[in-house]
CHARMM internal coordinates of N, CA and C (Angstrom, degrees):
IC EDIT
DIST 1 N 1 CA 1.4562
DIST 1 CA 1 C 1.5303
ANGL 1 N 1 CA 1 C 110.92
DIST 1 C 2 N 1.3319
ANGL 1 CA 1 C 2 N 116.25
DIHE 1 N 1 CA 1 C 2 N -45.39
DIST 2 N 2 CA 1.4668
ANGL 1 C 2 N 2 CA 119.97
DIHE 1 CA 1 C 2 N 2 CA 177.32
DIST 2 CA 2 C 1.5150
ANGL 2 N 2 CA 2 C 109.95
DIHE 1 C 2 N 2 CA 2 C -64.90
DIST 2 C 3 N 1.3394
ANGL 2 CA 2 C 3 N 116.35
DIHE 2 N 2 CA 2 C 3 N -40.01
DIST 3 N 3 CA 1.4620
ANGL 2 C 3 N 3 CA 121.92
DIHE 2 CA 2 C 3 N 3 CA 178.85
DIST 3 CA 3 C 1.5280
ANGL 3 N 3 CA 3 C 110.02
DIHE 2 C 3 N 3 CA 3 C -56.37
DIST 3 C 4 N 1.3308
ANGL 3 CA 3 C 4 N 117.38
DIHE 3 N 3 CA 3 C 4 N -48.50
DIST 4 N 4 CA 1.4665
ANGL 3 C 4 N 4 CA 121.24
DIHE 3 CA 3 C 4 N 4 CA 179.39
DIST 4 CA 4 C 1.5227
ANGL 4 N 4 CA 4 C 111.72
DIHE 3 C 4 N 4 CA 4 C -64.40
DIST 4 C 5 N 1.3177
ANGL 4 CA 4 C 5 N 117.49
DIHE 4 N 4 CA 4 C 5 N -38.13
DIST 5 N 5 CA 1.4679
ANGL 4 C 5 N 5 CA 120.40
DIHE 4 CA 4 C 5 N 5 CA 178.43
DIST 5 CA 5 C 1.5232
ANGL 5 N 5 CA 5 C 110.52
DIHE 4 C 5 N 5 CA 5 C -63.01
DIST 5 C 6 N 1.3223
ANGL 5 CA 5 C 6 N 117.16
DIHE 5 N 5 CA 5 C 6 N -39.49
DIST 6 N 6 CA 1.4634
ANGL 5 C 6 N 6 CA 120.22
DIHE 5 CA 5 C 6 N 6 CA 178.76
DIST 6 CA 6 C 1.5257
ANGL 6 N 6 CA 6 C 110.85
DIHE 5 C 6 N 6 CA 6 C -69.33
DIST 6 C 7 N 1.3320
ANGL 6 CA 6 C 7 N 117.74
DIHE 6 N 6 CA 6 C 7 N -37.48
DIST 7 N 7 CA 1.4635
ANGL 6 C 7 N 7 CA 120.64
DIHE 6 CA 6 C 7 N 7 CA 176.03
DIST 7 CA 7 C 1.5242
ANGL 7 N 7 CA 7 C 110.37
DIHE 6 C 7 N 7 CA 7 C -62.91
DIST 7 C 8 N 1.3346
ANGL 7 CA 7 C 8 N 117.15
DIHE 7 N 7 CA 7 C 8 N -41.17
DIST 8 N 8 CA 1.4668
ANGL 7 C 8 N 8 CA 120.10
DIHE 7 CA 7 C 8 N 8 CA 177.64
DIST 8 CA 8 C 1.5230
ANGL 8 N 8 CA 8 C 110.71
DIHE 7 C 8 N 8 CA 8 C -65.16
DIST 8 C 9 N 1.3287
ANGL 8 CA 8 C 9 N 117.70
DIHE 8 N 8 CA 8 C 9 N -32.18
DIST 9 N 9 CA 1.4584
ANGL 8 C 9 N 9 CA 120.94
DIHE 8 CA 8 C 9 N 9 CA 175.03
DIST 9 CA 9 C 1.5184
ANGL 9 N 9 CA 9 C 111.47
DIHE 8 C 9 N 9 CA 9 C -63.41
DIST 9 C 10 N 1.3323
ANGL 9 CA 9 C 10 N 116.86
DIHE 9 N 9 CA 9 C 10 N -39.85
DIST 10 N 10 CA 1.4672
ANGL 9 C 10 N 10 CA 121.39
DIHE 9 CA 9 C 10 N 10 CA 176.13
DIST 10 CA 10 C 1.5286
ANGL 10 N 10 CA 10 C 109.50
DIHE 9 C 10 N 10 CA 10 C -63.51
DIST 10 C 11 N 1.3265
ANGL 10 CA 10 C 11 N 116.93
DIHE 10 N 10 CA 10 C 11 N -44.13
DIST 11 N 11 CA 1.4687
ANGL 10 C 11 N 11 CA 120.69
DIHE 10 CA 10 C 11 N 11 CA 178.84
DIST 11 CA 11 C 1.5284
ANGL 11 N 11 CA 11 C 110.43
DIHE 10 C 11 N 11 CA 11 C -59.75
DIST 11 C 12 N 1.3257
ANGL 11 CA 11 C 12 N 116.90
DIHE 11 N 11 CA 11 C 12 N -47.49
DIST 12 N 12 CA 1.4707
ANGL 11 C 12 N 12 CA 120.15
DIHE 11 CA 11 C 12 N 12 CA 179.75
DIST 12 CA 12 C 1.5236
ANGL 12 N 12 CA 12 C 111.23
DIHE 11 C 12 N 12 CA 12 C -58.26
DIST 12 C 13 N 1.3284
ANGL 12 CA 12 C 13 N 116.53
DIHE 12 N 12 CA 12 C 13 N -42.55
DIST 13 N 13 CA 1.4600
ANGL 12 C 13 N 13 CA 120.30
DIHE 12 CA 12 C 13 N 13 CA 178.62
DIST 13 CA 13 C 1.5120
ANGL 13 N 13 CA 13 C 112.53
DIHE 12 C 13 N 13 CA 13 C -64.73
DIST 13 C 14 N 1.3354
ANGL 13 CA 13 C 14 N 117.04
DIHE 13 N 13 CA 13 C 14 N -41.52
DIST 14 N 14 CA 1.4651
ANGL 13 C 14 N 14 CA 120.75
DIHE 13 CA 13 C 14 N 14 CA 179.45
DIST 14 CA 14 C 1.5251
ANGL 14 N 14 CA 14 C 111.70
DIHE 13 C 14 N 14 CA 14 C -66.43
DIST 14 C 15 N 1.3201
ANGL 14 CA 14 C 15 N 117.10
DIHE 14 N 14 CA 14 C 15 N -37.42
DIST 15 N 15 CA 1.4694
ANGL 14 C 15 N 15 CA 120.60
DIHE 14 CA 14 C 15 N 15 CA 176.77
DIST 15 CA 15 C 1.5289
ANGL 15 N 15 CA 15 C 109.60
DIHE 14 C 15 N 15 CA 15 C -64.37
DIST 15 C 16 N 1.3216
ANGL 15 CA 15 C 16 N 116.96
DIHE 15 N 15 CA 15 C 16 N -41.87
DIST 16 N 16 CA 1.4640
ANGL 15 C 16 N 16 CA 121.10
DIHE 15 CA 15 C 16 N 16 CA 177.30
DIST 16 CA 16 C 1.5286
ANGL 16 N 16 CA 16 C 110.84
DIHE 15 C 16 N 16 CA 16 C -61.62
DIST 16 C 17 N 1.3293
ANGL 16 CA 16 C 17 N 116.38
DIHE 16 N 16 CA 16 C 17 N -44.70
DIST 17 N 17 CA 1.4679
ANGL 16 C 17 N 17 CA 121.27
DIHE 16 CA 16 C 17 N 17 CA 177.66
DIST 17 CA 17 C 1.5225
ANGL 17 N 17 CA 17 C 110.19
DIHE 16 C 17 N 17 CA 17 C -58.65
DIST 17 C 18 N 1.3251
ANGL 17 CA 17 C 18 N 115.79
DIHE 17 N 17 CA 17 C 18 N -45.35
DIST 18 N 18 CA 1.4655
ANGL 17 C 18 N 18 CA 121.03
DIHE 17 CA 17 C 18 N 18 CA -178.52
DIST 18 CA 18 C 1.5262
ANGL 18 N 18 CA 18 C 110.90
DIHE 17 C 18 N 18 CA 18 C -64.52
DIST 18 C 19 N 1.3103
ANGL 18 CA 18 C 19 N 117.54
DIHE 18 N 18 CA 18 C 19 N -44.72
DIST 19 N 19 CA 1.4668
ANGL 18 C 19 N 19 CA 121.46
DIHE 18 CA 18 C 19 N 19 CA -177.06
DIST 19 CA 19 C 1.5235
ANGL 19 N 19 CA 19 C 113.02
DIHE 18 C 19 N 19 CA 19 C -68.13
DIST 19 C 20 N 1.3162
ANGL 19 CA 19 C 20 N 116.83
DIHE 19 N 19 CA 19 C 20 N -32.06
DIST 20 N 20 CA 1.4735
ANGL 19 C 20 N 20 CA 120.67
DIHE 19 CA 19 C 20 N 20 CA -176.98
DIST 20 CA 20 C 1.5219
ANGL 20 N 20 CA 20 C 112.85
DIHE 19 C 20 N 20 CA 20 C -99.31
DIST 20 C 21 N 1.3166
ANGL 20 CA 20 C 21 N 116.66
DIHE 20 N 20 CA 20 C 21 N 0.46
DIST 21 N 21 CA 1.4710
ANGL 20 C 21 N 21 CA 122.38
DIHE 20 CA 20 C 21 N 21 CA 176.88
DIST 21 CA 21 C 1.5302
ANGL 21 N 21 CA 21 C 112.77
DIHE 20 C 21 N 21 CA 21 C 55.74
DIST 21 C 22 N 1.3261
ANGL 21 CA 21 C 22 N 116.34
DIHE 21 N 21 CA 21 C 22 N 43.45
DIST 22 N 22 CA 1.4638
ANGL 21 C 22 N 22 CA 120.83
DIHE 21 CA 21 C 22 N 22 CA 178.37
DIST 22 CA 22 C 1.5242
ANGL 22 N 22 CA 22 C 110.56
DIHE 21 C 22 N 22 CA 22 C -72.95
DIST 22 C 23 N 1.3231
ANGL 22 CA 22 C 23 N 116.11
DIHE 22 N 22 CA 22 C 23 N 151.35
DIST 23 N 23 CA 1.4608
ANGL 22 C 23 N 23 CA 123.20
DIHE 22 CA 22 C 23 N 23 CA 174.10
DIST 23 CA 23 C 1.5246
ANGL 23 N 23 CA 23 C 108.72
DIHE 22 C 23 N 23 CA 23 C -120.48
DIST 23 C 24 N 1.3204
ANGL 23 CA 23 C 24 N 116.22
DIHE 23 N 23 CA 23 C 24 N 154.20
DIST 24 N 24 CA 1.4579
ANGL 23 C 24 N 24 CA 120.95
DIHE 23 CA 23 C 24 N 24 CA 174.56
DIST 24 CA 24 C 1.5097
ANGL 24 N 24 CA 24 C 114.52
DIHE 23 C 24 N 24 CA 24 C 63.26
DIST 24 C 25 N 1.3212
ANGL 24 CA 24 C 25 N 117.52
DIHE 24 N 24 CA 24 C 25 N 45.70
DIST 25 N 25 CA 1.4540
ANGL 24 C 25 N 25 CA 122.41
DIHE 24 CA 24 C 25 N 25 CA -176.65
DIST 25 CA 25 C 1.5276
ANGL 25 N 25 CA 25 C 110.01
DIHE 24 C 25 N 25 CA 25 C -92.90
DIST 25 C 26 N 1.3250
ANGL 25 CA 25 C 26 N 116.24
DIHE 25 N 25 CA 25 C 26 N 142.26
DIST 26 N 26 CA 1.4559
ANGL 25 C 26 N 26 CA 123.13
DIHE 25 CA 25 C 26 N 26 CA 176.61
DIST 26 CA 26 C 1.5196
ANGL 26 N 26 CA 26 C 107.97
DIHE 25 C 26 N 26 CA 26 C -115.83
DIST 26 C 27 N 1.3165
ANGL 26 CA 26 C 27 N 116.29
DIHE 26 N 26 CA 26 C 27 N 125.03
DIST 27 N 27 CA 1.4629
ANGL 26 C 27 N 27 CA 121.27
DIHE 26 CA 26 C 27 N 27 CA 177.59
DIST 27 CA 27 C 1.5185
ANGL 27 N 27 CA 27 C 107.35
DIHE 26 C 27 N 27 CA 27 C -102.32
DIST 27 C 28 N 1.3302
ANGL 27 CA 27 C 28 N 116.89
DIHE 27 N 27 CA 27 C 28 N 125.24
DIST 28 N 28 CA 1.4593
ANGL 27 C 28 N 28 CA 121.37
DIHE 27 CA 27 C 28 N 28 CA -178.37
DIST 28 CA 28 C 1.5183
ANGL 28 N 28 CA 28 C 110.74
DIHE 27 C 28 N 28 CA 28 C -119.89
DIST 28 C 29 N 1.3313
ANGL 28 CA 28 C 29 N 115.24
DIHE 28 N 28 CA 28 C 29 N 143.24
DIST 29 N 29 CA 1.4542
ANGL 28 C 29 N 29 CA 122.16
DIHE 28 CA 28 C 29 N 29 CA 173.65
DIST 29 CA 29 C 1.5170
ANGL 29 N 29 CA 29 C 108.18
DIHE 28 C 29 N 29 CA 29 C -152.92
DIST 29 C 30 N 1.3123
ANGL 29 CA 29 C 30 N 116.71
DIHE 29 N 29 CA 29 C 30 N 155.48
DIST 30 N 30 CA 1.4565
ANGL 29 C 30 N 30 CA 120.60
DIHE 29 CA 29 C 30 N 30 CA 176.02
DIST 30 CA 30 C 1.5300
ANGL 30 N 30 CA 30 C 111.45
DIHE 29 C 30 N 30 CA 30 C -105.90
DIST 30 C 31 N 1.3225
ANGL 30 CA 30 C 31 N 116.85
DIHE 30 N 30 CA 30 C 31 N 12.48
DIST 31 N 31 CA 1.4589
ANGL 30 C 31 N 31 CA 121.59
DIHE 30 CA 30 C 31 N 31 CA -178.19
DIST 31 CA 31 C 1.5284
ANGL 31 N 31 CA 31 C 109.48
DIHE 30 C 31 N 31 CA 31 C -99.02
DIST 31 C 32 N 1.3312
ANGL 31 CA 31 C 32 N 116.31
DIHE 31 N 31 CA 31 C 32 N 96.31
DIST 32 N 32 CA 1.4578
ANGL 31 C 32 N 32 CA 121.84
DIHE 31 CA 31 C 32 N 32 CA -177.63
DIST 32 CA 32 C 1.5292
ANGL 32 N 32 CA 32 C 111.62
DIHE 31 C 32 N 32 CA 32 C -62.85
DIST 32 C 33 N 1.3270
ANGL 32 CA 32 C 33 N 117.37
DIHE 32 N 32 CA 32 C 33 N -35.91
DIST 33 N 33 CA 1.4666
ANGL 32 C 33 N 33 CA 121.21
DIHE 32 CA 32 C 33 N 33 CA 178.70
DIST 33 CA 33 C 1.5329
ANGL 33 N 33 CA 33 C 110.63
DIHE 32 C 33 N 33 CA 33 C -60.38
DIST 33 C 34 N 1.3159
ANGL 33 CA 33 C 34 N 116.42
DIHE 33 N 33 CA 33 C 34 N -41.58
DIST 34 N 34 CA 1.4575
ANGL 33 C 34 N 34 CA 120.96
DIHE 33 CA 33 C 34 N 34 CA 179.60
DIST 34 CA 34 C 1.5262
ANGL 34 N 34 CA 34 C 110.93
DIHE 33 C 34 N 34 CA 34 C -67.35
DIST 34 C 35 N 1.3220
ANGL 34 CA 34 C 35 N 117.01
DIHE 34 N 34 CA 34 C 35 N -42.94
DIST 35 N 35 CA 1.4630
ANGL 34 C 35 N 35 CA 121.00
DIHE 34 CA 34 C 35 N 35 CA 178.71
DIST 35 CA 35 C 1.5228
ANGL 35 N 35 CA 35 C 110.27
DIHE 34 C 35 N 35 CA 35 C -59.71
DIST 35 C 36 N 1.3379
ANGL 35 CA 35 C 36 N 116.26
DIHE 35 N 35 CA 35 C 36 N -46.02
DIST 36 N 36 CA 1.4690
ANGL 35 C 36 N 36 CA 120.35
DIHE 35 CA 35 C 36 N 36 CA 179.92
DIST 36 CA 36 C 1.5233
ANGL 36 N 36 CA 36 C 111.05
DIHE 35 C 36 N 36 CA 36 C -63.10
DIST 36 C 37 N 1.3241
ANGL 36 CA 36 C 37 N 117.37
DIHE 36 N 36 CA 36 C 37 N -40.79
DIST 37 N 37 CA 1.4664
ANGL 36 C 37 N 37 CA 120.71
DIHE 36 CA 36 C 37 N 37 CA -179.85
DIST 37 CA 37 C 1.5216
ANGL 37 N 37 CA 37 C 110.68
DIHE 36 C 37 N 37 CA 37 C -62.40
DIST 37 C 38 N 1.3240
ANGL 37 CA 37 C 38 N 117.26
DIHE 37 N 37 CA 37 C 38 N -39.90
DIST 38 N 38 CA 1.4655
ANGL 37 C 38 N 38 CA 121.16
DIHE 37 CA 37 C 38 N 38 CA 179.80
DIST 38 CA 38 C 1.5218
ANGL 38 N 38 CA 38 C 110.28
DIHE 37 C 38 N 38 CA 38 C -72.06
DIST 38 C 39 N 1.3276
ANGL 38 CA 38 C 39 N 117.73
DIHE 38 N 38 CA 38 C 39 N -42.90
DIST 39 N 39 CA 1.4626
ANGL 38 C 39 N 39 CA 121.38
DIHE 38 CA 38 C 39 N 39 CA -178.19
DIST 39 CA 39 C 1.5230
ANGL 39 N 39 CA 39 C 112.48
DIHE 38 C 39 N 39 CA 39 C -69.62
DIST 39 C 40 N 1.3237
ANGL 39 CA 39 C 40 N 118.03
DIHE 39 N 39 CA 39 C 40 N -37.52
DIST 40 N 40 CA 1.4631
ANGL 39 C 40 N 40 CA 122.06
DIHE 39 CA 39 C 40 N 40 CA -175.96
DIST 40 CA 40 C 1.5162
ANGL 40 N 40 CA 40 C 113.12
DIHE 39 C 40 N 40 CA 40 C -84.90
DIST 40 C 41 N 1.2978
ANGL 40 CA 40 C 41 N 116.54
DIHE 40 N 40 CA 40 C 41 N 1.48
DIST 41 N 41 CA 1.4571
ANGL 40 C 41 N 41 CA 123.32
DIHE 40 CA 40 C 41 N 41 CA -175.05
DIST 41 CA 41 C 1.5199
ANGL 41 N 41 CA 41 C 112.05
DIHE 40 C 41 N 41 CA 41 C -67.73
DIST 41 C 42 N 1.3228
ANGL 41 CA 41 C 42 N 115.78
DIHE 41 N 41 CA 41 C 42 N 139.48
DIST 42 N 42 CA 1.4640
ANGL 41 C 42 N 42 CA 122.03
DIHE 41 CA 41 C 42 N 42 CA 172.62
DIST 42 CA 42 C 1.5262
ANGL 42 N 42 CA 42 C 107.59
DIHE 41 C 42 N 42 CA 42 C -124.34
DIST 42 C 43 N 1.3396
ANGL 42 CA 42 C 43 N 116.89
DIHE 42 N 42 CA 42 C 43 N 125.74
DIST 43 N 43 CA 1.4714
ANGL 42 C 43 N 43 CA 120.54
DIHE 42 CA 42 C 43 N 43 CA -177.25
DIST 43 CA 43 C 1.5192
ANGL 43 N 43 CA 43 C 112.54
DIHE 42 C 43 N 43 CA 43 C -54.52
DIST 43 C 44 N 1.3151
ANGL 43 CA 43 C 44 N 117.05
DIHE 43 N 43 CA 43 C 44 N -33.32
DIST 44 N 44 CA 1.4589
ANGL 43 C 44 N 44 CA 119.79
DIHE 43 CA 43 C 44 N 44 CA -174.73
DIST 44 CA 44 C 1.5200
ANGL 44 N 44 CA 44 C 113.19
DIHE 43 C 44 N 44 CA 44 C -84.10
DIST 44 C 45 N 1.3311
ANGL 44 CA 44 C 45 N 118.58
DIHE 44 N 44 CA 44 C 45 N -19.02
DIST 45 N 45 CA 1.4553
ANGL 44 C 45 N 45 CA 118.64
DIHE 44 CA 44 C 45 N 45 CA -172.24
DIST 45 CA 45 C 1.5232
ANGL 45 N 45 CA 45 C 114.93
DIHE 44 C 45 N 45 CA 45 C -115.33
DIST 45 C 46 N 1.3162
ANGL 45 CA 45 C 46 N 118.67
DIHE 45 N 45 CA 45 C 46 N -12.78
DIST 46 N 46 CA 1.4590
ANGL 45 C 46 N 46 CA 119.22
DIHE 45 CA 45 C 46 N 46 CA -175.79
DIST 46 CA 46 C 1.5212
ANGL 46 N 46 CA 46 C 111.44
DIHE 45 C 46 N 46 CA 46 C -84.75
DIST 46 C 47 N 1.3221
ANGL 46 CA 46 C 47 N 114.63
DIHE 46 N 46 CA 46 C 47 N 140.91
DIST 47 N 47 CA 1.4579
ANGL 46 C 47 N 47 CA 119.54
DIHE 46 CA 46 C 47 N 47 CA 174.58
DIST 47 CA 47 C 1.5258
ANGL 47 N 47 CA 47 C 110.44
DIHE 46 C 47 N 47 CA 47 C -102.81
DIST 47 C 48 N 1.3246
ANGL 47 CA 47 C 48 N 117.38
DIHE 47 N 47 CA 47 C 48 N 10.69
DIST 48 N 48 CA 1.4546
ANGL 47 C 48 N 48 CA 121.56
DIHE 47 CA 47 C 48 N 48 CA -179.80
DIST 48 CA 48 C 1.5251
ANGL 48 N 48 CA 48 C 110.20
DIHE 47 C 48 N 48 CA 48 C -90.66
DIST 48 C 49 N 1.3156
ANGL 48 CA 48 C 49 N 115.80
DIHE 48 N 48 CA 48 C 49 N 106.08
DIST 49 N 49 CA 1.4634
ANGL 48 C 49 N 49 CA 120.67
DIHE 48 CA 48 C 49 N 49 CA 179.50
DIST 49 CA 49 C 1.5263
ANGL 49 N 49 CA 49 C 110.84
DIHE 48 C 49 N 49 CA 49 C -64.28
DIST 49 C 50 N 1.3247
ANGL 49 CA 49 C 50 N 116.90
DIHE 49 N 49 CA 49 C 50 N -32.51
DIST 50 N 50 CA 1.4632
ANGL 49 C 50 N 50 CA 120.01
DIHE 49 CA 49 C 50 N 50 CA -179.29
DIST 50 CA 50 C 1.5288
ANGL 50 N 50 CA 50 C 109.96
DIHE 49 C 50 N 50 CA 50 C -66.06
DIST 50 C 51 N 1.3184
ANGL 50 CA 50 C 51 N 117.36
DIHE 50 N 50 CA 50 C 51 N -45.34
DIST 51 N 51 CA 1.4627
ANGL 50 C 51 N 51 CA 120.37
DIHE 50 CA 50 C 51 N 51 CA -179.36
DIST 51 CA 51 C 1.5248
ANGL 51 N 51 CA 51 C 110.48
DIHE 50 C 51 N 51 CA 51 C -70.13
DIST 51 C 52 N 1.3268
ANGL 51 CA 51 C 52 N 117.76
DIHE 51 N 51 CA 51 C 52 N -36.01
DIST 52 N 52 CA 1.4747
ANGL 51 C 52 N 52 CA 119.77
DIHE 51 CA 51 C 52 N 52 CA 174.45
DIST 52 CA 52 C 1.5212
ANGL 52 N 52 CA 52 C 110.47
DIHE 51 C 52 N 52 CA 52 C -59.96
DIST 52 C 53 N 1.3184
ANGL 52 CA 52 C 53 N 116.79
DIHE 52 N 52 CA 52 C 53 N -41.54
DIST 53 N 53 CA 1.4708
ANGL 52 C 53 N 53 CA 121.48
DIHE 52 CA 52 C 53 N 53 CA 178.86
DIST 53 CA 53 C 1.5252
ANGL 53 N 53 CA 53 C 110.84
DIHE 52 C 53 N 53 CA 53 C -64.46
DIST 53 C 54 N 1.3292
ANGL 53 CA 53 C 54 N 117.51
DIHE 53 N 53 CA 53 C 54 N -41.08
DIST 54 N 54 CA 1.4642
ANGL 53 C 54 N 54 CA 121.04
DIHE 53 CA 53 C 54 N 54 CA 177.75
DIST 54 CA 54 C 1.5175
ANGL 54 N 54 CA 54 C 110.10
DIHE 53 C 54 N 54 CA 54 C -60.98
DIST 54 C 55 N 1.3224
ANGL 54 CA 54 C 55 N 117.48
DIHE 54 N 54 CA 54 C 55 N -45.34
DIST 55 N 55 CA 1.4657
ANGL 54 C 55 N 55 CA 119.97
DIHE 54 CA 54 C 55 N 55 CA 179.89
DIST 55 CA 55 C 1.5237
ANGL 55 N 55 CA 55 C 111.65
DIHE 54 C 55 N 55 CA 55 C -64.70
DIST 55 C 56 N 1.3051
ANGL 55 CA 55 C 56 N 117.22
DIHE 55 N 55 CA 55 C 56 N -38.38
DIST 56 N 56 CA 1.4651
ANGL 55 C 56 N 56 CA 120.89
DIHE 55 CA 55 C 56 N 56 CA 177.12
DIST 56 CA 56 C 1.5328
ANGL 56 N 56 CA 56 C 110.03
DIHE 55 C 56 N 56 CA 56 C -61.85
DIST 56 C 57 N 1.3224
ANGL 56 CA 56 C 57 N 116.65
DIHE 56 N 56 CA 56 C 57 N -45.48
DIST 57 N 57 CA 1.4667
ANGL 56 C 57 N 57 CA 120.61
DIHE 56 CA 56 C 57 N 57 CA 179.30
DIST 57 CA 57 C 1.5244
ANGL 57 N 57 CA 57 C 111.38
DIHE 56 C 57 N 57 CA 57 C -66.00
DIST 57 C 58 N 1.3273
ANGL 57 CA 57 C 58 N 117.55
DIHE 57 N 57 CA 57 C 58 N -39.58
DIST 58 N 58 CA 1.4646
ANGL 57 C 58 N 58 CA 120.56
DIHE 57 CA 57 C 58 N 58 CA 177.82
DIST 58 CA 58 C 1.5224
ANGL 58 N 58 CA 58 C 110.70
DIHE 57 C 58 N 58 CA 58 C -59.63
DIST 58 C 59 N 1.3193
ANGL 58 CA 58 C 59 N 116.42
DIHE 58 N 58 CA 58 C 59 N -40.87
DIST 59 N 59 CA 1.4660
ANGL 58 C 59 N 59 CA 119.85
DIHE 58 CA 58 C 59 N 59 CA 177.57
DIST 59 CA 59 C 1.5250
ANGL 59 N 59 CA 59 C 111.01
DIHE 58 C 59 N 59 CA 59 C -65.43
DIST 59 C 60 N 1.3226
ANGL 59 CA 59 C 60 N 116.92
DIHE 59 N 59 CA 59 C 60 N -40.03
DIST 60 N 60 CA 1.4687
ANGL 59 C 60 N 60 CA 121.18
DIHE 59 CA 59 C 60 N 60 CA -178.26
DIST 60 CA 60 C 1.5216
ANGL 60 N 60 CA 60 C 113.23
DIHE 59 C 60 N 60 CA 60 C -68.28
DIST 60 C 61 N 1.3304
ANGL 60 CA 60 C 61 N 117.20
DIHE 60 N 60 CA 60 C 61 N -34.29
DIST 61 N 61 CA 1.4657
ANGL 60 C 61 N 61 CA 119.36
DIHE 60 CA 60 C 61 N 61 CA -178.72
DIST 61 CA 61 C 1.5232
ANGL 61 N 61 CA 61 C 111.75
DIHE 60 C 61 N 61 CA 61 C -93.27
DIST 61 C 62 N 1.3120
ANGL 61 CA 61 C 62 N 116.63
DIHE 61 N 61 CA 61 C 62 N -3.37
DIST 62 N 62 CA 1.4607
ANGL 61 C 62 N 62 CA 120.60
DIHE 61 CA 61 C 62 N 62 CA 175.64
DIST 62 CA 62 C 1.5089
ANGL 62 N 62 CA 62 C 114.61
DIHE 61 C 62 N 62 CA 62 C 78.05
DIST 62 C 63 N 1.3317
ANGL 62 CA 62 C 63 N 117.85
DIHE 62 N 62 CA 62 C 63 N 27.87
DIST 63 N 63 CA 1.4689
ANGL 62 C 63 N 63 CA 120.83
DIHE 62 CA 62 C 63 N 63 CA 177.82
DIST 63 CA 63 C 1.5067
ANGL 63 N 63 CA 63 C 110.47
DIHE 62 C 63 N 63 CA 63 C -98.40
END
COOR INIT
IC SEED 1 N 1 CA 1 C
IC BUILD
């Protein structure tokens, strides 16, 4: 539950970045499990809609 809440926090931040057209943004977290889940993600194999959304937003904001 906490893991999903932190992922939604990343999504909210990425949407804000996208809407305000920020450049040079640094996203920080102390949740290593979340970082690994995002980094190890494969668009074709993951069933996590939240992580798919994060990757889509990362592509859109150029991070």
